N, C-alpha and C positions, 0 to 999 in steps of 0.2 A: 503495500499500499504506500504511496507516495506520501510525503511530508509536506505539510503546510510550510509555505514561507511567506514572510513578512512580519510586521511589527505584532508584538503580543496584544491582545484584545485587554482593553480597560474593564475592570470590574465595575458594576455600577454603585452608586455612592451608598445605597441600601443593602448591599450585599453584606451577610454575616462573615464573610472571609474575606477580611480586611488584610492588607499587607503588613507584615511585622515591620516595627520600625529597626532600623539598624541600631545594634548594640553599641553602647558607649563604653569605653574601656578607659582605666584611669591611665594617667601618664606618670611613670615611676622615674625618678632621680636617684642618684647616688646620696646615700645617706637619709633617704626618706622612711620614715617610720610607716609600717605596714601591720595589718592584723589578717591571719590566717586562719580559716574555720577550723583547721586541726591542729596546728602548731603554735598559736597564739600570737602575741606581740613581737615583732622584729624588727631588723633594719637592713636596708639593702646596701650591700657591700661591693657589688660587682654587676656592672650591666653588659649584656651580650646582645646579640641581634634577635629580640623577640624573646630573650630569657634573661633573668636575672638570678643571683646568688643573695639569699636572704638569709642572715645570721640569727638565730633563735635560741638565745642563751649562748651555750657552747657549740651548738650544731649548725653548720652552713648547709641549706637545702637549695637545689637548683628548681627554680618556678617558672612556668611559661606567664609572659607578662598579661596575656589574655586570659588567665585562669579566673572563673568566677569565684574561686574561694579566697582570693587575696583582693584586699581594699585597703586604700591609702586611710591614714588616720589624720 
């Protein structure tokens, strides 16, 4: 069966299936204080591309910067 080409159809404004808004992520910087759902309060000690090392007490954990479990304080 051939596939349709062209622009996607718009949903009616009364449709119960609305588009989800794009998720907004926190912007982490070096020495930012963060809270993690599992590890608690920590401090960013190193930033990588899309990842960061966070020190929670004596333990350093590598975490994705887009993780829904990490929030800025």
